[in-house]
C-alpha positions as CSV (number, residue, x, y, z in Angstrom):
1,M,0.0,0.0,0.0
2,L,1.1,3.6,-0.3
3,D,3.4,5.1,2.3
4,N,1.3,7.2,4.7
5,N,4.1,9.8,4.8
6,V,3.7,10.4,1.0
7,I,-0.1,10.7,1.4
8,S,0.3,13.2,4.3
9,K,2.7,15.3,2.2
10,V,0.3,15.4,-0.8
11,K,-2.6,16.2,1.5
12,K,-0.7,19.1,3.2
13,F,0.3,20.5,-0.2
14,A,-3.2,20.3,-1.6
15,L,-4.8,21.9,1.5
16,D,-2.2,24.7,1.5
17,N,-2.3,25.5,-2.2
18,F,-5.8,24.9,-3.5
19,A,-9.3,26.1,-2.6
20,K,-11.4,23.5,-0.8
21,D,-13.8,23.2,-3.7
22,D,-11.0,23.1,-6.3
23,I,-11.0,19.9,-8.5
24,Y,-7.3,19.6,-7.8
25,G,-7.8,19.8,-4.1
26,F,-7.0,16.8,-1.9
27,I,-10.6,15.6,-1.7
28,H,-10.5,15.0,-5.4
29,V,-7.0,13.4,-5.2
30,E,-8.2,11.1,-2.4
31,R,-11.3,10.1,-4.3
32,V,-9.2,9.2,-7.4
33,L,-6.7,7.3,-5.2
34,N,-9.4,5.3,-3.6
35,L,-10.9,4.5,-7.0
36,Y,-7.6,3.2,-8.4
37,I,-7.1,1.1,-5.2
38,Q,-10.6,-0.4,-5.7
39,L,-10.0,-1.1,-9.4
40,G,-6.6,-2.7,-8.7
41,T,-8.0,-4.9,-5.9
42,T,-10.9,-6.0,-8.1
43,F,-8.6,-6.8,-11.0
44,F,-6.3,-8.7,-8.7
45,H,-9.1,-10.9,-7.3
46,F,-10.5,-11.4,-10.8
47,K,-7.0,-12.7,-12.0
48,L,-6.8,-15.0,-9.0
49,R,-10.2,-16.6,-9.7
50,N,-9.4,-17.0,-13.4
51,S,-5.9,-18.4,-13.2
């Protein structure tokens, strides 16, 4: 999984530099990150079942 230190630095940068409602703010970044994690997990389980 991702290093929490990296996530903390990205969150601090986003909160310090972008408006709360900005599409590039951390809330958007976190939503995209969670989506990619979910897609990767689903793909991994699919590959396990079909191998």
